[in-house]
C-alpha positions in Angstrom: 148.0 91.8 180.7 144.4 91.2 181.6 143.5 94.8 181.3 145.3 95.1 177.9 143.5 91.9 176.7 140.1 93.4 177.6 140.9 96.6 175.7 142.0 94.6 172.7 138.8 92.5 172.8 136.7 95.7 173.1 138.5 97.2 170.1 137.9 94.1 168.0 134.2 94.1 168.9 133.9 97.8 167.9 135.7 97.0 164.6 133.3 94.1 163.9 130.3 96.2 164.7 131.6 98.9 162.3 132.1 96.2 159.6 128.6 95.0 160.2 127.2 98.5 159.9 129.2 99.1 156.7 128.0 95.8 155.3 124.4 96.6 156.1 124.8 100.0 154.4 126.3 98.4 151.3 123.5 95.9 151.2 120.9 98.6 151.5 122.7 100.6 148.8 122.9 97.6 146.4 119.2 96.8 147.1 118.2 100.3 146.3 120.3 100.2 143.1 118.6 97.0 142.1 115.2 98.6 142.6 116.3 101.6 140.5 117.7 99.2 137.8 114.5 97.2 137.8 112.4 100.4 137.5 114.7 101.6 134.7 114.4 98.3 132.9 110.6 98.4 133.2 110.6 102.0 131.8 112.9 101.0 128.9 110.6 98.0 128.1 107.6 100.4 128.1 109.5 102.8 125.8 110.4 99.9 123.5 106.7 98.7 123.4 105.5 102.3 122.7 108.1 102.7 120.0 107.2 99.4 118.3 103.5 100.4 118.5 104.3 103.8 116.9 106.3 102.2 114.1 103.6 99.7 113.3 101.0 102.5 113.2 103.4 104.5 110.9 103.9 101.6 108.6 100.1 101.1 108.4 99.6 104.7 107.6 102.3 104.7 105.0 100.9 101.6 103.4 97.5 103.2 103.3 99.0 106.4 101.8 100.9 104.3 99.1 97.7 102.4 98.2 95.8 105.7 97.9 98.6 107.1 95.7 98.7 104.1 93.4 94.9 103.9 93.2 94.9 107.6 92.2 97.4 106.9 89.4 95.4 103.9 88.3 92.2 106.0 88.1 93.9 108.8 86.2 95.3 106.4 83.7 91.9 104.9 83.2 90.5 108.4 82.6 93.0 108.9 79.8 91.7 105.8 78.0 88.3 105.3 79.6 86.5 104.3 76.4 88.7 101.2 76.0 87.1 98.4 78.1 90.4 96.5 78.3 92.5 99.4 79.6 92.4 98.4 83.2 93.7 94.9 82.5 96.1 96.2 79.9 98.0 98.5 82.3 98.2 95.7 85.0 99.5 93.1 82.5 102.0 95.3 80.8 103.3 96.8 84.0 103.8 93.4 85.5 105.5 92.2 82.3 107.8 95.2 82.4 108.7 94.7 86.1 109.4 91.0 85.5 111.8 91.8 82.6 113.5 94.5 84.7 114.0 92.0 87.5 115.4 89.4 85.1 117.8 92.0 83.7 119.2 92.4 87.2 117.9 95.9 87.9 117.8 96.9 91.7 114.7 96.1 93.6 113.7 99.7 93.9 114.0 100.3 90.2 111.9 97.2 89.5 109.2 98.5 91.9 109.3 101.9 90.3 108.8 100.4 86.8 105.9 98.4 88.1 104.1 101.5 89.3 105.3 104.0 86.6 104.7 101.8 83.5 100.9 102.2 83.6 101.4 106.0 82.9 103.1 105.3 79.5 100.1 106.4 77.5 98.8 109.1 79.7 99.2 111.6 76.8 96.4 109.9 74.9 94.0 111.9 77.0 94.8 114.7 74.5 94.1 112.5 71.4 90.6 112.7 69.8 88.5 109.6 70.4 87.7 109.5 66.6 91.3 108.6 66.1 91.9 106.4 69.2 88.8 104.3 68.6 89.0 104.2 64.8 88.3 100.6 63.8 90.2 100.9 60.5 93.7 101.9 59.4 94.8 105.3 60.3 95.7 107.9 57.7 99.3 109.4 57.8 97.9 112.5 59.3 96.0 110.6 62.0 99.1 108.5 62.8 101.1 111.8 63.2 98.5 112.9 65.7 98.7 109.6 67.6 102.5 110.0 67.8 102.1 113.3 69.7 100.8 111.3 72.8 104.4 110.6 73.8 105.5 114.2 74.1 102.1 115.2 75.5 102.4 112.5 78.2 105.9 113.7 79.1 104.7 117.3 79.5 101.8 116.1 81.8 104.4 114.3 84.0 107.2 116.9 83.8 108.7 118.8 86.6 107.6 116.5 89.4 109.9 116.0 92.5 108.6 112.5 92.9 111.0 109.8 91.7 108.1 107.6 90.4 106.7 110.4 88.2 110.2 111.2 86.9 110.5 107.6 85.7 107.0 107.7 84.3 108.0 110.8 82.3 111.0 109.0 80.9 108.8 106.1 79.9 106.1 108.3 78.3 108.6 110.0 76.1 110.7 107.0 75.1 108.5 103.8 74.9 108.0 104.2 71.2 111.6 104.7 70.3 113.3 101.8 68.4 116.7 100.2 68.9 117.5 101.0 65.2 116.6 104.7 65.6 113.5 104.5 63.5 111.0 105.1 66.4 109.5 108.3 67.7 109.3 111.1 68.9 113.1 111.8 69.0 114.5 109.0 66.8 116.8 107.7 69.6 118.7 104.5 69.0 120.5 101.9 71.1 121.6 102.9 74.5 120.4 106.5 73.9 117.0 105.1 74.7 116.4 105.0 78.5 116.4 101.4 79.8 112.9 101.9 81.3 111.6 102.9 77.8 113.2 99.9 76.2 111.6 97.5 78.7 108.2 99.1 78.8 108.2 99.4 75.0 108.5 95.6 74.6 106.0 94.8 77.3 103.5 97.2 75.7 103.9 95.8 72.2 103.5 92.2 73.4 100.3 93.0 75.3 99.0 95.0 72.3 99.7 92.1 70.0 97.9 89.6 72.2 94.9 91.8 73.1 91.8 92.8 71.2 92.0 96.4 70.0 89.4 98.6 68.1 91.3 98.0 64.9 92.3 94.3 65.3 91.6 90.9 66.9 94.3 89.5 69.3 97.2 87.6 67.7 97.9 84.1 69.0 100.8 84.2 71.6 103.0 82.2 69.3 102.6 84.7 66.5 103.3 87.6 68.9 106.5 85.9 70.1 107.6 85.3 66.6 107.1 89.0 65.8 109.2 90.0 68.8 112.0 87.6 67.8 112.1 89.0 64.3 112.3 92.6 65.8 115.3 91.7 68.1 118.0 94.3 67.3 115.6 96.3 65.1 112.7 97.5 67.2 113.8 96.0 70.5 117.0 95.9 72.6 118.4 92.4 72.1 119.0 92.0 75.9 115.5 93.0 76.7 114.2 90.5 74.1 116.4 87.7 75.5 115.1 88.4 79.1 111.6 88.3 77.8 112.0 85.1 75.9 113.8 83.3 78.7 111.0 84.0 81.0 108.0 83.6 78.6 106.3 81.1 80.9 106.2 83.6 83.7 104.9 86.2 81.3 102.1 83.9 80.2 101.4 83.1 83.9 100.9 86.8 84.5 98.6 87.1 81.5 96.5 84.2 82.9 96.4 85.6 86.4 95.1 89.0 85.3 92.5 87.4 83.0 91.1 85.4 85.9 91.1 88.3 88.4 88.2 90.7 88.8 88.4 94.5 89.4 92.2 94.6 89.2 93.9 97.8 90.4 97.5 99.0 90.4 97.3 99.2 94.2 96.8 95.4 94.3 100.2 94.8 92.8 103.3 94.6 95.0 106.9 93.8 94.5 109.5 93.1 97.2 112.9 91.6 96.4 112.3 89.1 93.6 108.8 88.5 94.8 105.6 89.7 93.2 102.4 89.5 95.3 98.8 90.6 95.1 95.9 90.0 97.4 93.6 89.6 94.3 95.9 87.5 92.1 96.8 85.1 95.0 93.3 84.6 96.2 
């Protein structure tokens, strides 16, 4: 019995030592895995930081590219009408009016932004109209007015065949912003829903700004007179829905007019729109 007992004790001791060794190996293995996991986490954190930094740099580069793109558009539009001292303010005002109307009509944010940036190109075709007609202080002859009307088709040709969405919309605006709801506009005599929505919106914004601004051939009309003219042209010159959106938000329209008047050196690249929110570093300063 004594001998057997000693053998049993020895076997238990060996088993315990084996368990201890196994436990030590497991501990070492788990410790190594934790080190490897910590290293992996640190590497992932570094990757995340590097990725975030790259994204921020890309956003900054994209913003700079967009600003350069918009500034180029602004300068080309100014070149088309460079003899008119009010052209810079005019294209900012009417493009913001148009974007506001588009927003209030429920157009998607991307469409609102595209209208904001494409609207200034509505009269780009005037670069081909003689200054003697554009700057004439008196009433145009029928022949001169026929010449003026060609700026719509000329502008559309200048903007045609671009792969850029913005310039495609600008082409639509250039060709259609002088069409009338009743079909008596130009150049194609379109009526009602045949007229692209962007043309209907920009057409009203352009007329309101022209009415309330000094031109070579007229002094500015009072705002009340301009509003009355637009009301009378509801369903004739203008889409009724566009007129209603304009009139319901006339206070915001007049706020834009005031902001642009008080700002200096306005540029298209200063204007931003993001989800029902207009902003500008110059207008908000």
